[in-house]
C-alpha distance (Angstrom), angle and dihedral (degrees) to the residues before:
residue distance angle dihedral
X1 . . .
X2 3.80 . .
X3 3.80 94.5 .
X4 3.82 99.6 44.4
X5 3.81 111.8 13.7
X6 3.81 96.0 153.5
X7 3.80 92.4 52.4
X8 3.80 90.0 51.3
X9 3.81 92.3 49.5
X10 3.81 92.8 47.0
X11 3.81 92.6 48.2
X12 3.80 89.5 54.4
X13 3.80 91.0 47.3
X14 3.80 91.2 52.6
X15 3.82 90.7 61.5
X16 3.82 96.7 42.3
X17 3.85 113.9 114.6
X18 3.81 116.8 -90.8
X19 3.82 95.3 -115.2
X20 3.80 97.7 38.3
X21 3.80 117.7 122.8
X22 3.80 93.4 -123.4
X23 3.84 91.7 52.4
X24 3.79 91.9 47.5
X25 3.79 93.8 48.0
X26 3.81 96.6 48.2
X27 3.79 100.7 29.3
X28 3.81 91.3 114.3
X29 3.81 89.1 62.4
X30 3.81 91.0 65.1
X31 3.80 94.1 66.6
X32 3.80 92.2 90.8
X33 3.80 89.9 62.9
X34 3.80 103.5 90.0
X35 3.79 97.7 -179.0
X36 3.79 120.5 90.8
X37 3.79 110.7 -84.8
X38 3.81 118.6 -125.1
X39 3.79 121.4 -104.3
X40 3.79 110.4 -103.0
X41 3.80 138.3 179.2
X42 3.81 119.0 -79.7
X43 3.81 92.8 -126.1
X44 3.80 141.1 3.3
X45 3.79 113.1 -70.5
X46 3.83 118.3 -123.5
X47 3.82 88.9 -131.2
X48 3.81 111.6 122.0
X49 3.80 105.1 170.3
X50 3.79 141.7 4.3
X51 3.79 110.9 -156.4
X52 3.78 114.8 -157.4
X53 3.78 126.5 -170.8
X54 3.79 110.3 91.1
X55 3.81 115.7 100.5
X56 3.82 96.5 -154.8
X57 3.81 142.6 25.6
X58 3.78 117.9 -36.2
X59 3.80 104.8 -129.9
X60 3.83 101.5 -177.7
X61 3.80 142.5 3.0
X62 3.81 131.9 -165.8
X63 3.81 138.8 -177.4
X64 3.78 124.2 -138.1
X65 3.80 113.6 -115.7
X66 3.83 92.8 -99.1
X67 3.81 93.0 44.7
X68 3.82 93.1 -122.7
X69 3.81 95.9 112.6
X70 3.78 133.2 46.8
X71 3.81 126.8 -163.1
X72 3.80 124.7 -161.7
X73 3.81 125.6 -167.8
X74 3.77 120.7 -155.9
X75 3.75 144.7 -169.3
X76 3.83 85.2 -121.4
X77 3.86 85.9 79.2
X78 3.80 95.2 -111.3
X79 3.78 137.6 106.7
X80 3.78 118.2 -146.1
X81 3.79 128.7 -159.3
X82 3.80 119.1 -149.3
X83 3.78 140.5 -177.0
X84 3.84 100.5 -124.8
X85 3.81 92.0 -161.5
X86 3.82 95.2 59.2
X87 3.82 102.9 15.4
X88 3.80 90.4 -123.5
X89 3.82 117.5 155.3
X90 3.81 108.3 -124.4
X91 3.80 107.1 174.9
X92 3.79 140.8 0.2
X93 3.80 111.0 -152.1
X94 3.80 112.7 -153.9
X95 3.80 126.4 -176.1
X96 3.78 111.5 88.9
X97 3.79 116.4 106.5
X98 3.81 95.8 -150.5
X99 3.81 142.2 23.8
X100 3.81 115.7 -39.4
X101 3.80 107.7 -129.6
X102 3.83 105.1 -179.0
X103 3.81 142.0 15.3
X104 3.80 134.0 -170.7
X105 3.80 137.2 176.4
X106 3.79 123.2 -135.9
X107 3.80 116.7 -113.5
X108 3.82 92.0 -102.2
X109 3.81 92.3 45.7
X110 3.81 94.3 -124.0
X111 3.79 97.4 108.2
X112 3.77 133.4 49.7
X113 3.80 124.5 -163.2
X114 3.80 123.2 -158.8
X115 3.79 128.4 -172.8
X116 3.78 121.4 -156.5
X117 3.77 141.6 -166.9
X118 3.81 84.7 -116.0
X119 3.83 85.4 77.8
X120 3.77 95.3 -111.9
X121 3.78 135.5 112.7
X122 3.78 115.9 -148.5
X123 3.79 127.6 -159.8
X124 3.79 118.7 -149.6
X125 3.79 137.1 -168.9
X126 3.81 103.2 -121.0
X127 3.81 94.8 -155.1
X128 3.82 96.6 52.6
X129 3.81 104.1 18.9
X130 3.80 89.5 -126.1
X131 3.81 118.9 152.3
X132 3.81 108.9 -120.3
X133 3.78 104.1 -178.9
X134 3.80 143.6 -11.7
X135 3.80 116.7 -139.8
X136 3.79 115.9 -162.9
X137 3.80 120.5 -143.1
X138 3.79 131.3 -168.3
X139 3.79 91.8 -130.2
X140 3.79 142.9 22.7
X141 3.81 113.2 -75.7
X142 3.79 113.5 -148.3
X143 3.82 102.6 175.6
X144 3.79 131.8 32.3
X145 3.78 141.1 162.9
X146 3.79 137.2 175.0
X147 3.78 121.6 -104.7
X148 3.81 117.5 -115.7
X149 3.80 91.5 -96.2
X150 3.82 94.4 40.2
X151 3.80 89.1 -122.9
X152 3.80 96.5 122.4
X153 3.79 142.7 9.4
X154 3.77 122.7 -114.6
X155 3.81 111.0 -145.6
X156 3.79 138.7 169.4
X157 3.82 86.5 -104.0
X158 3.80 100.1 48.3
X159 3.79 134.6 -80.2
X160 3.81 131.8 -44.8
X161 3.81 119.8 -154.6
X162 3.83 113.7 -131.5
X163 3.81 100.1 154.0
X164 3.79 94.2 126.1
X165 3.81 91.5 58.6
X166 3.78 98.1 54.3
X167 3.83 108.6 111.7
X168 3.79 91.2 -149.0
X169 3.78 144.0 -1.5
X170 3.78 113.9 -92.2
X171 3.78 119.6 -160.2
X172 3.81 114.4 -117.3
X173 3.76 112.4 -95.0
X174 3.76 137.1 166.2
X175 3.77 120.8 -114.3
X176 3.79 115.0 -112.4
X177 3.77 112.8 -117.9
X178 3.79 115.4 -107.2
X179 3.78 116.0 -114.7
X180 3.79 91.4 -137.7
X181 3.79 137.8 15.5
X182 3.80 140.3 177.6
X183 3.79 119.7 -103.1
X184 3.81 119.2 177.2
X185 3.83 105.4 -52.4
X186 3.80 96.9 -15.9
X187 3.78 140.3 78.5
X188 3.80 101.8 -133.4
X189 3.79 138.0 -164.5
X190 3.78 111.6 -163.9
X191 3.80 104.9 -48.2
X192 3.80 94.2 -24.4
X193 3.82 123.8 100.7
X194 3.81 108.2 -136.8
X195 3.81 109.3 171.0
X196 3.81 128.3 17.4
X197 3.81 114.8 -143.3
X198 3.82 114.0 -140.0
X199 3.82 119.5 -142.9
X200 3.81 94.6 -90.1
X201 3.80 89.7 59.1
X202 3.82 99.6 43.6
X203 3.77 108.7 130.9
X204 3.77 144.0 -137.4
X205 3.80 92.8 -163.6
X206 3.79 136.1 11.2
X207 3.78 139.0 -174.6
X208 3.79 134.4 -177.2
X209 3.79 135.1 -159.6
X210 3.79 116.0 -178.1
X211 3.81 105.4 -45.1
X212 3.83 93.8 -24.5
X213 3.80 116.6 102.9
X214 3.82 127.2 -167.1
X215 3.80 123.1 -160.4
X216 3.80 127.2 -165.0
X217 3.81 115.2 -152.0
X218 3.78 138.2 -160.4
X219 3.80 88.8 -118.1
X220 3.81 89.5 68.2
X221 3.80 92.7 -108.6
X222 3.79 126.8 126.5
X223 3.81 117.3 -151.9
X224 3.79 126.3 -163.4
X225 3.79 123.6 -162.9
X226 3.78 137.5 164.7
X227 3.78 128.8 -138.7
X228 3.79 119.3 -145.0
X229 3.80 97.3 -141.2
X230 3.80 91.5 -170.7
X231 3.80 93.2 61.5
X232 3.81 104.2 28.8
X233 3.84 108.4 117.8
X234 3.78 116.2 -125.0
X235 3.79 93.3 -122.4
X236 3.83 90.8 64.8
X237 3.79 134.9 -116.4
X238 3.78 133.0 -108.1
X239 3.79 114.8 -121.2
X240 3.79 109.0 -132.5
């Protein structure tokens, strides 16, 4: 940077999107480059992070209530905890003997529940990654969430009592509605389609917190992107 600052700045400008403000403002400066410029995107992508670590399909993803933690469940039989702000891998939770189909954080963010094709639900300590308890079910549970007081789990197959495991009593509270969510092949706000997801970004699981959306893919990747609701055109965008 100290020896060749202009070359560094120009190399960044070369790869800036065609319609970006920085490219438009300094486009005249590129005339001295006589070689063919590379093909670039027309605008900045909404993609924020790509989290890599799973070795098989990502079946489900979930945010903690405060949005500071992200959990991803995979067909590789693990659950991973991430920092969505930095993309850092925090924990890998190992114990299930088959695909993990669903994950959910407790209201206070101290517990994580995971449901697997092995017909068990496991409870984990988020801070340490320690397994706290294994609850056996008679069938495969595909969706689950904590009750308002974290005393039981609501699932698509009934309820599971976990009151004795809760590290503290949490006052009942209603969940804030997400600004955006994923429906079929679209990221949606209310009744409005915002972003179309091309085949490479079709998902097995999705989660949203505010205007941040997380997608879990069959490749084992987890992608995070944000939607600027103030500038998203009503006709929708294509995610690329």
